[in-house]
PLY file of the C-alpha trace (Angstrom):
ply
format ascii 1.0
element vertex 79
property float x
property float y
property float z
element edge 78
property int vertex1
property int vertex2
end_header
-13.94 18.08 26.89
-15.01 21.17 24.97
-17.79 20.77 22.44
-17.95 22.70 19.20
-20.62 25.40 19.16
-23.93 24.48 17.52
-24.61 28.03 16.35
-22.98 27.58 12.92
-24.76 24.75 11.07
-23.71 25.97 7.62
-21.08 24.03 5.74
-18.11 26.22 5.02
-16.34 24.99 1.87
-12.81 26.39 1.96
-11.72 24.56 -1.19
-10.86 27.14 -3.82
-12.47 26.92 -7.26
-9.27 25.83 -9.02
-9.10 22.80 -6.73
-12.56 21.42 -7.46
-12.21 17.67 -7.81
-13.97 15.87 -10.64
-14.74 12.42 -9.25
-16.41 11.34 -12.50
-12.90 10.58 -13.83
-11.85 8.65 -10.72
-11.31 4.91 -10.98
-10.94 2.19 -8.43
-7.64 0.56 -7.60
-6.91 -1.57 -10.65
-4.64 -3.87 -8.64
-7.11 -4.63 -5.84
-8.88 -7.59 -7.49
-5.53 -9.25 -8.30
-4.09 -9.16 -4.77
-4.95 -12.38 -2.89
-6.19 -12.27 0.71
-3.18 -11.68 2.97
-0.95 -10.90 -0.01
1.26 -7.86 -0.55
1.84 -5.77 -3.63
5.51 -5.01 -4.24
6.73 -2.80 -7.06
9.96 -4.07 -8.61
12.50 -1.79 -10.24
12.58 -2.23 -14.03
15.95 -4.01 -14.06
14.75 -6.51 -11.45
11.43 -7.02 -13.25
13.34 -8.04 -16.40
14.95 -10.91 -14.50
11.96 -11.98 -12.37
9.01 -11.95 -14.73
6.51 -13.88 -12.59
5.46 -13.82 -8.95
6.53 -17.45 -8.68
10.10 -16.57 -9.73
10.31 -13.80 -7.14
8.92 -16.06 -4.41
11.33 -18.89 -5.27
14.36 -16.61 -4.96
13.10 -15.03 -1.75
12.44 -18.45 -0.22
15.96 -19.57 -1.16
17.37 -16.42 0.43
15.32 -16.96 3.58
16.64 -20.53 3.81
20.22 -19.18 3.98
19.43 -16.76 6.80
20.26 -17.74 10.39
17.30 -18.85 12.47
16.33 -16.49 15.29
13.87 -16.77 18.15
10.77 -14.63 17.96
11.70 -13.34 21.43
15.14 -12.13 20.32
15.37 -8.40 19.88
17.20 -6.89 16.93
20.29 -4.95 17.93
0 1
1 2
2 3
3 4
4 5
5 6
6 7
7 8
8 9
9 10
10 11
11 12
12 13
13 14
14 15
15 16
16 17
17 18
18 19
19 20
20 21
21 22
22 23
23 24
24 25
25 26
26 27
27 28
28 29
29 30
30 31
31 32
32 33
33 34
34 35
35 36
36 37
37 38
38 39
39 40
40 41
41 42
42 43
43 44
44 45
45 46
46 47
47 48
48 49
49 50
50 51
51 52
52 53
53 54
54 55
55 56
56 57
57 58
58 59
59 60
60 61
61 62
62 63
63 64
64 65
65 66
66 67
67 68
68 69
69 70
70 71
71 72
72 73
73 74
74 75
75 76
76 77
77 78
């Protein structure tokens, strides 16, 4: 495996001046504290969000849909 030469220890910043990032305005993920361990964040389209206004409503409908689906073995491969 080829190693990079040690002769150039200077940091070469190729980022042009107009692309300087101001991290003082950065903020953390505002949704992170609300997502439970093992949970998933799903963005609903506006028309769907008008019907399902709570996570419980979405989960109830998805569970009902899952109950109507045919059972498959974990070893079965999707075609």
